[in-house]
C-alpha positions in Angstrom: -35.4 -30.5 -39.0 -35.9 -28.8 -35.7 -33.9 -29.7 -32.7 -34.2 -28.8 -29.0 -31.3 -28.3 -26.5 -31.7 -28.7 -22.8 -29.5 -26.5 -20.6 -28.5 -26.7 -17.0 -27.3 -23.3 -15.7 -26.5 -21.9 -12.3 -29.9 -22.4 -10.7 -32.0 -21.7 -13.8 -35.1 -23.7 -13.4 -37.1 -22.8 -16.5 -35.5 -22.3 -19.9 -37.2 -22.0 -23.2 -35.5 -21.6 -26.6 -35.8 -22.6 -30.2 -33.4 -23.4 -33.0 -34.3 -24.0 -36.6 -32.5 -25.9 -39.3 -33.2 -23.3 -41.9 -31.0 -21.6 -44.4 -28.3 -19.0 -43.7 -30.8 -16.2 -43.9 -33.3 -17.8 -41.6 -33.9 -16.4 -38.1 -33.1 -18.1 -34.8 -35.1 -17.7 -31.7 -32.7 -17.6 -28.7 -32.9 -17.3 -25.0 -31.9 -13.9 -23.7 -30.8 -12.7 -20.2 -28.7 -9.9 -18.9 -25.0 -10.5 -18.7 -25.0 -10.0 -14.9 -27.4 -13.0 -14.6 -25.4 -15.3 -16.7 -23.1 -16.5 -13.8 -25.5 -15.7 -11.0 -26.2 -18.5 -8.5 -29.8 -17.5 -7.9 -32.8 -17.9 -10.2 -33.2 -14.9 -12.5 -36.6 -13.2 -12.4 -37.7 -14.0 -15.9 -36.6 -15.1 -19.3 -38.0 -14.3 -22.7 -37.6 -15.4 -26.3 -35.9 -13.1 -28.8 -35.7 -13.2 -32.6 -32.0 -13.0 -33.6 -30.6 -13.0 -37.1 -27.8 -15.5 -37.6 -25.5 -12.8 -39.0 -25.8 -10.6 -35.9 -24.0 -11.3 -32.7 -25.8 -10.2 -29.6 -24.4 -10.4 -26.1 -26.3 -12.5 -23.6 -28.0 -14.8 -26.2 -27.4 -18.6 -26.5 -27.6 -19.5 -30.2 -28.5 -22.9 -31.5 -25.3 -23.3 -33.5 -22.4 -24.7 -31.6 -19.9 -22.2 -33.0 -20.5 -19.6 -30.3 -17.8 -21.0 -28.0 -15.4 -21.3 -30.8 -15.9 -17.7 -31.9 -15.6 -16.5 -28.3 -12.1 -18.1 -28.1 -11.3 -16.9 -31.7 -10.5 -20.5 -32.8 -11.9 -22.7 -35.6 -14.1 -25.7 -34.9 -11.2 -28.0 -35.8 -8.8 -26.3 -33.4 -6.5 -28.5 -31.3 -6.5 -28.5 -27.5 -3.2 -26.6 -27.6 -4.6 -23.9 -29.8 -7.6 -23.6 -27.5 -5.4 -23.3 -24.4 -3.2 -20.7 -26.1 -6.1 -18.6 -27.1 -7.7 -18.8 -23.7 -4.4 -17.8 -22.0 -4.2 -14.6 -24.0 -7.8 -13.7 -23.8 -8.1 -14.5 -20.0 -5.1 -12.2 -19.2 -6.5 -9.5 -21.5 -10.0 -9.4 -20.0 -9.3 -10.4 -16.4 -11.1 -7.9 -14.1 -8.0 -7.3 -12.0 -6.1 -6.1 -15.1 -8.8 -4.7 -17.3 -11.1 -2.1 -15.7 -13.0 -1.1 -18.9 -16.8 -1.7 -19.0 -17.8 -5.1 -20.2 -14.4 -6.7 -19.5 -15.7 -8.8 -16.6 -18.6 -10.1 -18.7 -16.2 -10.9 -21.6 -14.0 -12.7 -19.1 -17.0 -14.8 -18.0 -17.8 -15.7 -21.6 -14.2 -16.7 -22.3 -14.1 -18.9 -19.2 -17.4 -20.6 -20.0 -16.2 -21.4 -23.5 -12.9 -22.8 -22.3 -14.7 -24.9 -19.7 -16.5 -26.7 -22.5 -13.9 -26.8 -25.3 -11.0 -27.9 -23.1 -12.9 -31.1 -22.1 -13.1 -33.7 -24.9 -16.4 -35.1 -23.7 -18.1 -31.8 -23.2 -16.8 -30.5 -26.5 -18.2 -33.5 -28.3 -21.5 -33.1 -26.6 -21.5 -29.4 -27.4 -21.0 -30.1 -31.1 -24.1 -32.4 -31.1 -25.8 -31.0 -28.0 -29.3 -31.7 -29.3 -29.1 -35.4 -29.3 -27.3 -35.5 -26.0 -30.0 -33.4 -24.4 -32.8 -35.7 -25.5 -30.9 -38.7 -24.2 -30.3 -37.1 -20.8 -26.6 -36.6 -21.5 -26.9 -33.0 -20.2 -29.1 -33.6 -17.2 -28.8 -32.2 -13.7 -25.4 -33.8 -13.2 -23.6 -31.1 -15.1 -23.6 -29.1 -18.3 -21.6 -26.9 -20.5 -22.3 -23.8 -18.5 -23.6 -25.3 -15.3 -22.1 -23.7 -12.2 -19.2 -22.3 -14.2 -17.1 -20.0 -12.0 -14.8 -18.0 -14.3 -12.2 -17.5 -11.6 -12.2 -21.3 -10.9 -11.5 -21.9 -14.5 -8.8 -19.2 -14.5 -7.0 -20.5 -11.4 -7.3 -24.1 -12.6 -5.6 -23.1 -15.9 -2.8 -21.0 -14.4 -2.3 -23.1 -11.3 -3.9 -20.8 -8.8 -3.1 -17.1 -8.6 -0.1 -16.6 -10.7 1.4 -13.6 -9.0 -0.1 -11.4 -11.7 -3.4 -11.0 -9.9 -2.6 -12.4 -6.5 -1.6 -10.6 -3.3 1.6 -10.9 -1.4 3.3 -14.2 -1.8 4.4 -16.1 1.2 6.3 -19.3 2.1 4.6 -22.6 2.5 2.7 -22.7 -0.7 0.1 -20.0 0.1 -0.6 -16.5 -1.0 -1.6 -13.5 1.1 -4.7 -11.5 0.5 -6.1 -13.5 -2.3 -9.5 -13.1 -3.9 -12.3 -13.9 -1.5 -14.0 -17.1 -2.6 -16.3 -17.4 0.4 -19.2 -18.4 -1.9 -17.5 -21.7 -2.6 -19.0 -24.3 -0.2 -15.8 -26.3 -0.3 -13.7 -23.6 1.2 -12.9 -23.4 4.9 -12.2 -20.1 6.9 -10.3 -20.2 10.1 -9.4 -17.4 12.5 -5.9 -17.7 14.0 -4.7 -15.6 17.0 -0.9 -15.0 17.0 1.3 -13.1 19.3 3.1 -9.8 18.4 6.4 -11.6 18.4 5.1 -14.3 16.0 3.9 -11.7 13.6 7.4 -10.3 13.5 9.5 -13.4 13.4 7.0 -15.9 12.1 6.4 -19.4 13.4 4.5 -22.7 13.2 1.2 -23.5 14.8 -0.9 -26.7 15.1 -4.6 -26.1 14.5 -7.7 -28.3 14.5 -9.8 -28.0 11.4 -13.4 -29.2 11.1 -14.1 -30.0 7.5 -16.7 -31.9 5.4 -16.0 -34.9 3.3 -18.1 -37.4 1.4 -19.7 -40.0 3.6 -17.9 -43.3 3.3 -20.9 -45.3 4.5 -23.1 -44.3 1.5 -20.4 -43.3 -0.9 -21.9 -39.9 -1.2 -25.3 -41.1 -2.4 -27.1 -40.2 0.8 -29.0 -43.6 0.7 -28.7 -46.4 3.3 -28.2 -49.0 0.5 -28.1 -48.9 -3.2 -31.5 -50.5 -3.3 -32.9 -47.4 -1.6 -32.1 -45.3 -4.7 -34.9 -45.2 -7.3 -35.0 -43.5 -10.6 -37.3 -40.5 -10.7 -40.4 -41.3 -12.6 -41.2 -37.6 -13.3 -38.2 -37.0 -15.5 -37.1 -40.5 -16.3 -33.8 -40.1 -14.4 -32.7 -37.1 -16.5 -33.3 -34.5 -13.8 -35.1 -32.2 -16.3 -38.5 -32.1 -17.8 -38.8 -31.2 -21.5 -41.9 -29.9 -23.2 -42.1 -29.2 -26.9 -44.6 -27.3 -29.0 -44.8 -26.1 -32.6 -44.6 -22.3 -33.4 -44.4 -20.4 -36.7 -40.6 -20.4 -36.1 -40.3 -24.1 -35.6 -40.4 -26.4 -32.6 -39.9 -24.8 -29.2 -38.7 -27.0 -26.4 -39.1 -25.9 -22.9 -36.6 -27.4 -20.4 -37.1 -27.1 -16.6 -35.6 -28.8 -13.6 -37.6 -31.7 -12.3 -39.5 -30.6 -9.2 -39.9 -34.2 -8.0 -36.2 -35.0 -7.7 -34.9 -31.4 -7.6 -32.8 -32.1 -10.7 -30.9 -35.2 -9.3 -32.7 -37.7 -11.4 -33.1 -40.1 -8.5 -35.2 -40.6 -5.4 -33.9 -41.9 -2.1 -36.3 -44.0 -0.1 -34.2 -44.5 3.0 -31.4 -42.1 4.0 -28.0 -43.0 5.2 -27.8 -43.3 9.0 -24.4 -41.6 9.3 -24.9 -38.5 7.1 -28.8 -38.4 7.2 -29.0 -38.1 3.4 -26.7 -35.0 3.2 -24.0 -37.2 1.6 -21.3 -35.4 3.8 -19.9 -35.9 7.3 -17.9 -33.5 9.5 -14.4 -34.6 10.4 -11.8 -33.0 12.6 -8.1 -33.1 11.9 -4.9 -31.4 13.0 -2.6 -29.6 10.6 0.4 -27.4 10.9 0.2 -23.8 9.7 3.4 -21.8 8.8 3.2 -18.1 9.9 5.4 -16.0 7.6 7.7 -13.3 9.2 6.3 -9.8 8.9 2.6 -10.8 8.6 0.1 -8.0 9.4 -3.1 -8.1 11.3 -6.0 -9.1 9.1 -3.9 -10.9 6.5 -5.5 -13.9 4.9 -3.4 -17.0 4.1 -4.7 -19.4 1.5 -3.6 -23.0 1.8 -4.6 -24.9 -1.3 -6.2 -28.3 -1.2 -6.9 -28.2 2.6 -10.7 -27.5 2.4 -13.7 -29.7 2.2 -13.6 -32.7 -0.2 -16.3 -33.7 -2.6 -15.7 -37.2 -3.9 -18.7 -37.1 -6.2 -17.5 -34.1 -8.1 -13.8 -34.8 -7.5 -13.3 -31.3 -6.1 -11.4 -30.1 -3.0 -11.6 -26.7 -1.5 -9.0 -24.4 0.1 -8.3 -23.4 3.7 -8.2 -19.6 4.3 -6.5 -18.6 7.6 -7.2 -15.1 8.8 -4.4 -13.7 11.0 -5.2 -11.7 14.1 -2.2 -10.2 15.8 -2.1 -9.6 19.5 -1.2 -6.3 21.2 2.3 -5.7 22.6 2.4 -3.4 25.7 4.6 -0.4 25.0 5.4 -1.2 21.4 3.3 -0.5 18.3 3.9 -1.1 14.6 3.8 1.3 11.6 4.8 -0.4 8.4 8.1 -2.1 8.9 9.1 0.1 11.9 8.4 -0.3 15.6 7.8 2.6 18.0 8.1 3.0 21.8 8.1 5.9 24.2 10.8 6.4 26.9 11.2 8.8 29.7 14.6 10.5 30.7 15.4 12.9 33.5 16.2 16.5 32.6 19.8 16.0 33.8 20.2 13.0 31.6 18.8 14.9 28.7 21.4 17.6 29.3 24.4 15.4 29.9 23.4 12.3 27.8 23.1 8.8 29.1 22.6 5.1 28.3 19.2 3.5 29.2 17.9 0.0 29.0 14.9 -0.4 26.7 12.6 -3.3 25.7 12.6 -4.6 22.1 11.2 -7.6 20.3 14.6 -9.2 20.8 14.8 -8.5 24.5 16.4 -5.8 26.6 18.9 -3.6 24.7 21.0 -0.6 25.6 20.0 2.7 24.0 22.4 5.7 23.9 20.7 9.0 24.6 22.8 11.9 23.1 23.4 15.0 25.2 21.1 17.9 24.6 18.2 15.7 23.4 14.9 17.6 23.2 11.4 16.4 24.1 9.9 14.6 21.1 13.2 13.7 19.5 13.5 10.1 18.2 16.4 7.8 18.9 16.5 4.5 17.0 18.0 1.0 17.1 18.7 0.0 13.6 17.3 -3.3 12.1 15.2 -4.2 15.2 11.9 -3.6 13.4 9.7 -5.9 11.3 11.1 -7.9 8.3 9.6 -7.4 4.9 7.3 -10.3 4.1 8.6 -10.3 0.5 12.3 -9.7 1.3 13.1 -11.1 4.7 16.6 -9.6 4.5 15.1 -6.1 4.6 14.1 -5.1 8.1 12.8 -1.9 9.7 14.1 0.0 12.8 12.8 0.4 16.3 12.3 4.1 17.1 12.1 5.5 20.6 10.3 8.8 21.2 12.0 10.8 24.1 10.0 12.4 26.8 12.0 14.7 29.1 10.8 14.6 32.8 10.9 18.0 34.6 10.2 17.6 38.3 7.7 19.8 40.1 9.3 19.5 43.5 13.1 19.2 44.2 15.2 19.1 47.4 17.0 22.0 48.9 20.4 20.7 47.7 19.1 20.3 44.2 17.6 23.8 44.3 20.9 25.2 45.4 22.7 23.5 42.6 20.2 24.6 40.0 20.3 28.2 41.3 24.1 28.2 41.1 23.8 26.9 37.5 21.3 29.6 36.7 23.6 32.2 38.2 26.6 31.0 36.2 24.5 31.1 33.0 23.4 34.7 33.8 27.0 35.8 34.4 28.0 34.4 31.1 25.2 36.2 29.3 26.2 39.6 30.9 30.0 39.3 30.3 30.0 40.5 26.7 28.4 43.9 27.6 31.0 44.6 30.4 33.8 43.8 28.1 32.4 46.4 25.6 32.3 49.2 28.3 35.9 48.5 29.2 37.0 48.7 25.6 35.1 52.0 25.2 36.9 53.5 28.2 40.3 52.5 26.9 39.5 54.1 23.6 38.5 57.4 25.2 41.7 57.5 27.2 43.8 56.9 24.0 41.9 59.6 22.2 42.6 62.1 25.0 46.3 61.2 24.9 46.5 61.7 21.2 44.8 65.1 21.5 47.3 66.1 24.1 50.3 65.2 22.0 48.9 67.2 19.0 48.3 70.2 21.3 51.9 70.0 22.6 53.2 69.9 19.0 51.1 72.9 18.0 52.4 74.9 21.0 55.9 74.2 19.9 55.1 75.4 16.4 53.6 78.6 17.8 56.7 79.2 20.0 58.9 78.9 16.9 56.8 81.3 14.9 56.5 83.8 17.8 60.1 84.9 17.2 59.2 86.2 13.8 58.1 89.7 13.0 54.7 91.1 13.9 53.3 90.3 10.5 54.4 86.8 10.9 52.8 86.6 14.4 49.6 87.9 13.0 49.5 85.2 10.4 50.4 82.6 12.9 47.7 83.8 15.3 45.1 84.0 12.5 45.8 80.5 11.5 45.9 79.2 15.0 42.2 78.9 15.5 41.6 77.3 12.1 44.4 74.8 12.5 43.5 73.8 16.0 39.9 73.2 14.8 41.1 71.2 11.9 43.3 69.1 14.1 40.5 68.4 16.6 38.1 67.3 13.9 40.7 64.6 12.8 42.0 63.5 16.1 40.2 60.2 16.0 42.9 58.6 13.8 46.7 58.6 14.7 47.9 58.8 11.1 45.5 61.6 10.2 46.6 63.8 13.1 50.3 63.4 12.4 49.8 64.1 8.7 47.7 67.2 9.4 50.3 68.5 11.9 53.1 68.2 9.5 51.2 69.8 6.7 50.2 72.7 8.9 53.8 73.4 9.9 54.9 73.1 6.3 52.2 75.6 5.1 53.0 78.1 7.8 56.7 78.0 7.1 56.0 78.6 3.4 53.7 81.6 4.2 56.3 83.0 6.6 59.1 82.7 4.1 57.0 84.3 1.3 56.0 87.2 3.5 59.6 87.7 4.7 60.9 87.9 1.1 58.1 90.4 0.2 59.1 92.7 3.1 62.8 92.5 2.2 62.0 93.4 -1.5 59.9 96.4 -0.4 62.6 97.7 1.9 65.2 97.5 -0.9 62.9 99.4 -3.3 62.4 102.2 -0.8 
């Protein structure tokens, strides 16, 4: 027995496929499309039939058997809801695009989300197990389907309660997250630009804002019709929203399902539109709400406030409010990370002597101590006067001040005189070490001359003593005179050396004289 399945899918307007109730070895004709088109919200360019063996699993093909979603989640057909949730939790974390960058991970994540969207809902799961009968009875018409408008990130956030910190940006107070995934394609979301002052970005605050949002029209109850009698069932599709055409082929019966062009898939025709919403089913409403600005927020940050977007009563869905922060400029102060920076000017005399100046900070006027001898470009900081960490408010940066030393081009005569006197004093101090060296050299020369004079006097005394000896002795003394004097002069630089040489010389000459005297006496006795 051949059965046909109608499918509603993300703007797909014409779908054809076949399934055959043959044996295990029989072939199944399935609908094929590229993975990138599976979750697109625009009509794919074309679709074609493919012959697929039951035993072969091919990506991007819808099979007739309802076991695809079960195998995608790695559960049996009799799995409980808890088992399905547990399997989805593990697989979703494993293949989430923010955690798994390998090729094909994102497509796998989409398949897992689509499978969970169906199997986690008892009604959809029941219809999925017997989808053929439900399709012929209109149970899967334009009002929804197993894979109609399935956003895998919607499924993920619904399961994990929004971004779970694993994939989200910076968490902030007030039930919102910073820099979350952009979901601007969701028509239920609202985006709002909020201007805040520089001080508000540092310390945080609260702001009252007016939001324009869409909600289901109360006059028509979201039908778009003036009265219920103005709603007629579409005669083109019988109220199912789709048109089904079947034909026999060598592979079985092929059923072609397409969105009804008469009612645009709604299954109903409105003869008289609602006066308030004009048939759009929605009205614009303005309301005031309070927004909490976290301390340390940066320019361009996006805050997500869940459940504050547009509300669709028909689908039972509500969007989120995304607030984009724009931080104003603070004159004279700029931010780099958690630190604040400013420039200050000090006079050259203040840079030399040091001083205390008054500076502007985010907490008002403060006193800043400038150390003496500060150089141009040096940084002086006031601790813990910067920006608090948005994740750890107890951690706070510093306020750094970049010093610029002012050197005047023109000064008064009195100032010039003082500066010249200071320059003269500095010059005299620079020259004093060399004068001191000359004086020390002069004293050294005088001492050397005095030592030489004392040695000469000692030597003269020695010569006078030896002069009383015999002529031979005088000859020896005179002969040694020149050599000894030369030796003494070569060693006159050291006091101890000169004294030692003098005593040694005297001792040597006494020994020589004694030896020569004894030799002469011995010669006289022999003769």
